[in-house]
C-alpha positions as a Markdown table, in Angstrom:
| # | Residue | x | y | z |
|---|---|---|---|---|
| 1 | Met | 148.4 | -3.6 | 195.3 |
| 2 | Lys | 147.0 | -6.6 | 193.3 |
| 3 | Leu | 146.4 | -4.2 | 190.4 |
| 4 | Ile | 150.1 | -3.5 | 190.3 |
| 5 | Val | 151.0 | -7.1 | 190.3 |
| 6 | Val | 148.7 | -7.8 | 187.5 |
| 7 | Ile | 150.2 | -5.0 | 185.5 |
| 8 | Leu | 153.6 | -6.5 | 186.1 |
| 9 | Val | 152.4 | -9.8 | 184.9 |
| 10 | Ile | 151.3 | -8.1 | 181.6 |
| 11 | Ala | 154.9 | -7.3 | 180.8 |
| 12 | Thr | 156.0 | -10.9 | 181.0 |
| 13 | Met | 152.8 | -12.9 | 180.3 |
| 14 | Pro | 152.9 | -14.6 | 176.9 |
| 15 | Val | 149.3 | -15.6 | 176.9 |
| 16 | Cys | 147.5 | -14.2 | 173.8 |
| 17 | Ala | 144.3 | -12.4 | 174.3 |
| 18 | Glu | 142.2 | -10.1 | 172.1 |
| 19 | Ala | 142.9 | -6.5 | 173.2 |
| 20 | Gln | 139.9 | -4.6 | 174.3 |
| 21 | Thr | 139.6 | -0.8 | 173.8 |
| 22 | Ser | 137.2 | 0.3 | 176.5 |
| 23 | Thr | 137.4 | 0.2 | 180.2 |
| 24 | Asn | 133.8 | -1.1 | 180.3 |
| 25 | Ala | 135.1 | -4.2 | 178.5 |
| 26 | Thr | 137.7 | -4.6 | 181.2 |
| 27 | Val | 135.1 | -4.3 | 184.0 |
| 28 | Thr | 133.1 | -6.9 | 182.2 |
| 29 | His | 136.1 | -9.1 | 182.0 |
| 30 | Ala | 136.7 | -8.6 | 185.8 |
| 31 | Arg | 133.1 | -9.7 | 186.5 |
| 32 | Asn | 133.5 | -12.7 | 184.3 |
| 33 | Val | 136.8 | -13.7 | 185.8 |
| 34 | Leu | 135.3 | -13.5 | 189.3 |
| 35 | Lys | 132.4 | -15.8 | 188.2 |
| 36 | Ile | 134.7 | -18.3 | 186.4 |
| 37 | Ile | 137.3 | -18.5 | 189.2 |
| 38 | Ser | 134.8 | -18.6 | 192.0 |
| 39 | Ala | 132.9 | -21.5 | 190.3 |
| 40 | Asp | 136.0 | -23.6 | 189.6 |
| 41 | Lys | 137.9 | -25.0 | 192.6 |
| 42 | Ala | 141.0 | -25.7 | 190.4 |
| 43 | Lys | 141.1 | -22.2 | 189.1 |
| 44 | Ala | 140.5 | -20.7 | 192.5 |
| 45 | Gln | 143.5 | -22.8 | 193.8 |
| 46 | Thr | 145.6 | -21.5 | 190.9 |
| 47 | Tyr | 144.7 | -17.9 | 191.6 |
| 48 | Cys | 145.6 | -18.5 | 195.3 |
| 49 | Glu | 148.9 | -20.0 | 194.2 |
| 50 | Met | 149.6 | -16.9 | 192.2 |
| 51 | Ala | 148.9 | -14.7 | 195.2 |
| 52 | Lys | 151.5 | -16.8 | 197.2 |
| 53 | Val | 154.0 | -16.4 | 194.4 |
| 54 | Phe | 153.4 | -12.7 | 194.3 |
| 55 | Asp | 154.1 | -12.5 | 198.1 |
| 56 | Gln | 157.4 | -14.3 | 197.5 |
| 57 | Ile | 158.3 | -11.8 | 194.7 |
| 58 | Glu | 157.6 | -8.9 | 197.1 |
| 59 | Arg | 159.8 | -10.5 | 199.8 |
| 60 | Ala | 162.6 | -11.2 | 197.4 |
| 61 | Gly | 162.5 | -7.6 | 196.1 |
| 62 | Glu | 165.1 | -6.4 | 193.7 |
| 63 | Lys | 168.1 | -7.9 | 195.5 |
| 64 | Asp | 167.6 | -11.4 | 194.1 |
| 65 | Thr | 166.9 | -11.1 | 190.4 |
| 66 | Lys | 167.5 | -14.8 | 189.7 |
| 67 | Lys | 164.8 | -15.8 | 192.2 |
| 68 | Thr | 162.4 | -13.1 | 191.1 |
| 69 | Asp | 162.8 | -14.1 | 187.5 |
| 70 | Lys | 162.0 | -17.7 | 188.4 |
| 71 | Leu | 159.0 | -16.6 | 190.4 |
| 72 | Tyr | 157.7 | -14.4 | 187.5 |
| 73 | Arg | 158.0 | -17.4 | 185.2 |
| 74 | Thr | 156.0 | -19.5 | 187.7 |
| 75 | Met | 153.4 | -16.8 | 188.0 |
| 76 | Asn | 153.1 | -16.6 | 184.2 |
| 77 | Glu | 152.5 | -20.4 | 184.0 |
| 78 | Leu | 149.8 | -20.2 | 186.6 |
| 79 | Ala | 148.2 | -17.2 | 184.9 |
| 80 | Lys | 147.9 | -19.3 | 181.7 |
| 81 | Lys | 145.9 | -21.8 | 183.6 |
| 82 | Leu | 143.3 | -19.2 | 184.4 |
| 83 | Gly | 142.3 | -18.9 | 180.8 |
| 84 | Pro | 141.8 | -16.3 | 178.1 |
| 85 | Glu | 139.2 | -14.3 | 180.2 |
| 86 | Tyr | 141.9 | -13.7 | 182.8 |
| 87 | Ala | 144.4 | -12.7 | 180.1 |
| 88 | Ala | 141.9 | -10.3 | 178.6 |
| 89 | Leu | 141.3 | -8.7 | 182.0 |
| 90 | Val | 145.1 | -8.3 | 182.5 |
| 91 | Tyr | 145.7 | -6.8 | 179.1 |
| 92 | Gly | 142.9 | -4.3 | 179.7 |
| 93 | Leu | 144.1 | -3.0 | 183.0 |
| 94 | Pro | 146.6 | -0.4 | 181.7 |
| 95 | Lys | 143.7 | 1.3 | 179.9 |
| 96 | Val | 141.8 | 1.9 | 183.2 |
| 97 | Asp | 142.3 | 5.1 | 185.1 |
| 98 | Pro | 143.4 | 4.1 | 188.5 |
| 99 | Asn | 141.2 | 6.8 | 190.1 |
| 100 | Ser | 138.1 | 5.8 | 188.2 |
| 101 | Gln | 134.9 | 4.1 | 189.3 |
| 102 | Asp | 135.9 | 1.2 | 187.0 |
| 103 | Ala | 139.2 | 0.8 | 188.8 |
| 104 | Gln | 137.4 | 0.6 | 192.1 |
| 105 | Glu | 135.1 | -2.1 | 190.7 |
| 106 | Ile | 138.1 | -4.1 | 189.3 |
| 107 | Asn | 139.9 | -3.7 | 192.7 |
| 108 | Ala | 136.8 | -5.0 | 194.4 |
| 109 | Thr | 136.8 | -8.0 | 192.1 |
| 110 | Phe | 140.4 | -8.8 | 193.0 |
| 111 | Ala | 139.5 | -8.4 | 196.7 |
| 112 | Ala | 136.7 | -10.9 | 196.3 |
| 113 | Leu | 139.1 | -13.3 | 194.6 |
| 114 | Asp | 141.6 | -12.8 | 197.5 |
| 115 | Lys | 138.8 | -13.8 | 199.9 |
| 116 | Leu | 138.7 | -17.1 | 198.2 |
| 117 | Cys | 142.2 | -17.7 | 199.3 |
| 118 | Ala | 141.5 | -16.9 | 202.9 |
| 119 | Lys | 139.2 | -19.9 | 203.3 |
């Protein structure tokens, strides 16, 4: 589910990042993002805030486009705070086969990040 949200963020995220061509690079970005966010309380808090905003987007659904547009803008601003490594990860996600081993590893990375929010 988080993978879907991240892909949605791609469409509206104005953060510039160098595009990577291989899924191995995306897996590497996922590992780096996990290390960076896990080691930085402020970035972990930002990631958790993004998760909360995503939950609000899911609850609002398609019926309240003004609210979801505002929430997506909020999510984009939060994503910028996570840095270029996060942006590179997000931009690489569409290149990853969702049924691949790489996708499983990336999903495990997002699950580990989600655990930071449960604390």
